[in-house]
Each structure stands twice: as structure tokens, then as C-alpha cells.
Short mmCIF file of the C-alpha atoms (twelve columns), coordinates in Angstrom:
data_MODEL
# 
_entry.id   MODEL 
# 
loop_
_atom_site.group_PDB 
_atom_site.id 
_atom_site.type_symbol 
_atom_site.label_atom_id 
_atom_site.label_alt_id 
_atom_site.label_comp_id 
_atom_site.label_asym_id 
_atom_site.label_seq_id 
_atom_site.Cartn_x 
_atom_site.Cartn_y 
_atom_site.Cartn_z 
_atom_site.pdbx_PDB_model_num 
ATOM 1   C CA . MET A 1   -5.293  23.682  -5.308  1 
ATOM 2   C CA . ARG A 2   -7.013  24.258  -8.710  1 
ATOM 3   C CA . ALA A 3   -4.386  22.867  -10.238 1 
ATOM 4   C CA . ARG A 4   -4.797  19.497  -8.535  1 
ATOM 5   C CA . LEU A 5   -8.262  19.425  -8.880  1 
ATOM 6   C CA . ARG A 6   -7.876  19.962  -12.530 1 
ATOM 7   C CA . ASP A 7   -5.560  17.181  -12.506 1 
ATOM 8   C CA . PHE A 8   -7.797  15.125  -10.831 1 
ATOM 9   C CA . ARG A 9   -10.970 15.957  -13.105 1 
ATOM 10  C CA . ALA A 10  -8.238  14.929  -16.142 1 
ATOM 11  C CA . LEU A 11  -7.870  11.260  -15.000 1 
ATOM 12  C CA . SER A 12  -9.907  8.332   -16.177 1 
ATOM 13  C CA . TRP A 13  -12.744 6.947   -13.824 1 
ATOM 14  C CA . ALA A 14  -10.911 4.111   -12.495 1 
ATOM 15  C CA . GLN A 15  -7.613  6.315   -11.953 1 
ATOM 16  C CA . LYS A 16  -10.170 8.713   -9.721  1 
ATOM 17  C CA . LEU A 17  -11.915 5.573   -7.971  1 
ATOM 18  C CA . PHE A 18  -8.259  3.674   -7.263  1 
ATOM 19  C CA . LEU A 19  -7.028  7.365   -5.987  1 
ATOM 20  C CA . CYS A 20  -10.096 7.945   -3.811  1 
ATOM 21  C CA . GLU A 21  -9.673  4.393   -2.407  1 
ATOM 22  C CA . ALA A 22  -5.697  4.750   -1.618  1 
ATOM 23  C CA . VAL A 23  -6.792  8.232   0.299   1 
ATOM 24  C CA . VAL A 24  -9.293  6.762   2.179   1 
ATOM 25  C CA . LEU A 25  -7.349  3.238   3.233   1 
ATOM 26  C CA . ILE A 26  -3.975  5.542   3.764   1 
ATOM 27  C CA . VAL A 27  -5.787  7.247   6.301   1 
ATOM 28  C CA . THR A 28  -7.523  4.488   7.838   1 
ATOM 29  C CA . SER A 29  -4.268  2.417   8.128   1 
ATOM 30  C CA . LYS A 30  -2.726  4.987   10.052  1 
ATOM 31  C CA . VAL A 31  -5.631  5.438   12.845  1 
ATOM 32  C CA . LEU A 32  -5.517  1.604   12.800  1 
ATOM 33  C CA . LEU A 33  -2.331  1.031   13.182  1 
ATOM 34  C CA . THR A 34  -2.125  3.713   15.708  1 
ATOM 35  C CA . VAL A 35  -5.442  2.363   17.920  1 
ATOM 36  C CA . ALA A 36  -5.193  -1.396  16.871  1 
ATOM 37  C CA . GLY A 37  -1.855  -2.580  15.679  1 
ATOM 38  C CA . LEU A 38  -0.968  -4.881  12.928  1 
ATOM 39  C CA . GLU A 39  -2.589  -7.887  13.140  1 
ATOM 40  C CA . ASP A 40  -6.418  -5.991  13.645  1 
ATOM 41  C CA . ALA A 41  -5.574  -3.775  10.932  1 
ATOM 42  C CA . GLU A 42  -4.635  -6.701  8.922   1 
ATOM 43  C CA . ARG A 43  -7.537  -8.266  9.448   1 
ATOM 44  C CA . CYS A 44  -9.688  -5.340  9.089   1 
ATOM 45  C CA . PHE A 45  -8.166  -4.514  6.172   1 
ATOM 46  C CA . GLY A 46  -8.720  -7.972  4.418   1 
ATOM 47  C CA . THR A 47  -12.157 -7.793  5.123   1 
ATOM 48  C CA . VAL A 48  -12.625 -4.063  3.532   1 
ATOM 49  C CA . SER A 49  -10.540 -5.407  0.624   1 
ATOM 50  C CA . GLN A 50  -13.581 -7.756  -0.142  1 
ATOM 51  C CA . PHE A 51  -16.181 -5.000  -0.817  1 
ATOM 52  C CA . LEU A 52  -14.130 -2.440  -2.196  1 
ATOM 53  C CA . PRO A 53  -15.227 -1.035  -5.656  1 
ATOM 54  C CA . CYS A 54  -11.948 -2.494  -7.372  1 
ATOM 55  C CA . HIS A 55  -12.815 -5.537  -6.911  1 
ATOM 56  C CA . ARG A 56  -15.265 -5.624  -9.818  1 
ATOM 57  C CA . GLN A 57  -12.193 -3.665  -12.294 1 
ATOM 58  C CA . SER A 58  -9.099  -4.824  -13.968 1 
ATOM 59  C CA . GLY A 59  -6.291  -3.093  -12.321 1 
ATOM 60  C CA . SER A 60  -2.822  -3.660  -12.615 1 
ATOM 61  C CA . PRO A 61  0.213   -3.235  -9.949  1 
ATOM 62  C CA . GLU A 62  1.550   -0.141  -11.735 1 
ATOM 63  C CA . VAL A 63  -2.039  1.608   -11.315 1 
ATOM 64  C CA . VAL A 64  -2.127  0.730   -7.560  1 
ATOM 65  C CA . ARG A 65  1.217   1.901   -7.072  1 
ATOM 66  C CA . TRP A 66  0.687   4.838   -8.524  1 
ATOM 67  C CA . ALA A 67  -2.469  5.516   -6.625  1 
ATOM 68  C CA . VAL A 68  -0.758  4.635   -3.314  1 
ATOM 69  C CA . LEU A 69  2.322   6.857   -3.784  1 
ATOM 70  C CA . THR A 70  -0.041  9.751   -5.464  1 
ATOM 71  C CA . ALA A 71  -2.101  9.698   -2.163  1 
ATOM 72  C CA . VAL A 72  0.616   9.683   -0.013  1 
ATOM 73  C CA . SER A 73  2.436   12.822  -1.900  1 
ATOM 74  C CA . HIS A 74  -0.812  14.826  -1.755  1 
ATOM 75  C CA . LEU A 75  -2.052  14.170  1.857   1 
ATOM 76  C CA . PRO A 76  -1.095  15.948  5.156   1 
ATOM 77  C CA . GLY A 77  1.146   14.099  7.313   1 
ATOM 78  C CA . THR A 78  3.459   11.381  7.096   1 
ATOM 79  C CA . TYR A 79  2.569   7.822   6.275   1 
ATOM 80  C CA . ASP A 80  5.488   5.105   6.689   1 
ATOM 81  C CA . CYS A 81  6.300   2.325   4.433   1 
ATOM 82  C CA . LEU A 82  3.785   0.322   6.687   1 
ATOM 83  C CA . ASP A 83  0.894   2.620   6.058   1 
ATOM 84  C CA . ARG A 84  1.940   2.406   2.139   1 
ATOM 85  C CA . ALA A 85  2.337   -1.176  2.215   1 
ATOM 86  C CA . LEU A 86  -0.764  -2.219  4.000   1 
ATOM 87  C CA . THR A 87  -2.765  0.135   1.909   1 
ATOM 88  C CA . GLY A 88  -1.228  -1.149  -1.419  1 
ATOM 89  C CA . SER A 89  -1.668  -4.893  -0.477  1 
ATOM 90  C CA . THR A 90  -5.135  -4.222  0.345   1 
ATOM 91  C CA . LEU A 91  -5.891  -2.376  -3.300  1 
ATOM 92  C CA . LEU A 92  -3.916  -5.308  -4.993  1 
ATOM 93  C CA . GLU A 93  -5.856  -8.161  -3.351  1 
ATOM 94  C CA . ALA A 94  -9.022  -6.534  -3.887  1 
ATOM 95  C CA . SER A 95  -7.763  -6.619  -7.735  1 
ATOM 96  C CA . ASP A 96  -7.202  -10.038 -7.622  1 
ATOM 97  C CA . LEU A 97  -3.490  -9.320  -8.268  1 
ATOM 98  C CA . PRO A 98  -0.726  -11.703 -6.654  1 
ATOM 99  C CA . HIS A 99  1.657   -10.194 -4.792  1 
ATOM 100 C CA . CYS A 100 3.631   -10.678 -1.579  1 
ATOM 101 C CA . LEU A 101 3.553   -8.494  1.692   1 
ATOM 102 C CA . ARG A 102 7.365   -8.326  3.500   1 
ATOM 103 C CA . PHE A 103 8.087   -7.162  6.666   1 
ATOM 104 C CA . GLY A 104 12.118  -7.317  7.417   1 
ATOM 105 C CA . VAL A 105 14.243  -5.727  10.123  1 
ATOM 106 C CA . ASP A 106 17.805  -4.276  9.249   1 
ATOM 107 C CA . THR A 107 20.445  -6.478  10.420  1 
ATOM 108 C CA . GLN A 108 23.347  -4.263  9.490   1 
ATOM 109 C CA . SER A 109 22.772  -1.281  11.411  1 
ATOM 110 C CA . ASN A 110 23.513  -0.610  14.960  1 
ATOM 111 C CA . THR A 111 20.053  1.283   15.594  1 
ATOM 112 C CA . PHE A 112 16.860  -0.746  15.149  1 
ATOM 113 C CA . GLU A 113 14.863  -0.313  11.751  1 
ATOM 114 C CA . ALA A 114 12.304  -2.189  10.168  1 
ATOM 115 C CA . HIS A 115 10.358  -2.253  6.951   1 
ATOM 116 C CA . ALA A 116 7.245   -3.021  5.100   1 
ATOM 117 C CA . TRP A 117 7.026   -3.464  1.323   1 
ATOM 118 C CA . ILE A 118 5.200   -5.258  -1.540  1 
ATOM 119 C CA . GLU A 119 6.789   -7.440  -4.253  1 
ATOM 120 C CA . SER A 120 4.756   -8.000  -7.496  1 
ATOM 121 C CA . ASN A 121 6.156   -10.169 -10.741 1 
ATOM 122 C CA . GLY A 122 9.486   -10.118 -8.682  1 
ATOM 123 C CA . GLU A 123 9.875   -6.589  -7.940  1 
ATOM 124 C CA . VAL A 124 9.791   -4.558  -5.506  1 
ATOM 125 C CA . LEU A 125 6.174   -2.291  -6.040  1 
ATOM 126 C CA . ILE A 126 6.074   -0.276  -2.866  1 
ATOM 127 C CA . GLY A 127 8.479   0.365   -0.285  1 
ATOM 128 C CA . ASP A 128 11.518  0.371   -2.276  1 
ATOM 129 C CA . VAL A 129 14.909  0.928   -0.226  1 
ATOM 130 C CA . ASP A 130 18.518  1.566   -1.945  1 
ATOM 131 C CA . ASN A 131 19.907  -1.743  -0.409  1 
ATOM 132 C CA . PHE A 132 17.130  -4.690  0.560   1 
ATOM 133 C CA . GLY A 133 20.550  -6.770  1.522   1 
ATOM 134 C CA . ARG A 134 20.537  -5.432  4.588   1 
ATOM 135 C CA . PHE A 135 17.069  -6.609  5.550   1 
ATOM 136 C CA . GLN A 136 16.753  -9.959  6.887   1 
ATOM 137 C CA . ILE A 137 12.485  -10.909 6.095   1 
ATOM 138 C CA . LEU A 138 10.737  -11.891 9.440   1 
ATOM 139 C CA . THR A 139 7.697   -12.782 7.956   1 
ATOM 140 C CA . GLU A 140 5.777   -12.239 4.955   1 
ATOM 141 C CA . HIS A 141 2.123   -12.690 3.294   1 
ATOM 142 C CA . GLU A 142 1.330   -14.235 0.007   1 
ATOM 143 C CA . VAL A 143 -1.270  -13.487 -2.059  1 
ATOM 144 C CA . ARG A 144 -2.140  -15.587 -5.241  1 
ATOM 145 C CA . GLY A 145 -4.635  -13.731 -6.887  1 
# 
């Protein structure tokens, strides 16, 4: 615990802010997706993104990725690709960073598997898997920044 606190103290102010926002958003996404569903969660997070402190800062896609993955790795419970993608998209949008939030379904498996991921600058930022070729994109939300 002390080591984690020491690590947190060593972060820059901007990193601390992004990490705290990621923690709040990832937990909120779990609750909203469970209680309200994807459409309402996206609408709520779209509004929230306008008021996040990082909106007034210049962030980078890599900092957002780091914040989301660090938050998930240090929080109790499990957070799936949808939680991570919604949180990452909200932070990217608040930072005016262009990205694409994609939702797809596995077409090569006998079992149903859906996946959500974020692409930025032509590369997968959050939600990387071994074989994207197996996913058929159902919908995508492009944010121009």
C-alpha cells in the first residue's frame, strides 16, 4: 500500500488528475452500464466529458491509455472491454483528441462474444485483442476532436 501511495505521489499533477478521473469514470461506467444500459451511459458520459478538468489540458492518447489501464489494474473487481472503452472515450473526448469507439461481434466462434475498443491515429489504443479479423464491426462512434 505504501509503495502504491509513493508511486502516486511521484506522478505529475496532470497524471494524477487523469488517473483520478479514470478511476471515477471506470467505476461509474460499471454502475451505469448495469443499471441504465449502454445508450444512457454514453449519453451521460458525453455530458460529463464537457466538465472534466482534463478538458482544459492537453493530454495525449498514450496518457489516457495509461490512466485507464492503471486504474483498472489497481481497482477491485473486474472491468470489461466496454467499461474501459467508455472510460477511455470519455477522457479522449474531454481532451479534444480524435478517436473512434467501435463495437463488434465475433463472427468466427460458435459462442457469442462481443468486444468494444478504441482506435486513435489508426491504431488500437484500448481493447487490443489477438485477432481483430474475427470481429465484425456493428457500430462505431467517431470523435473528431
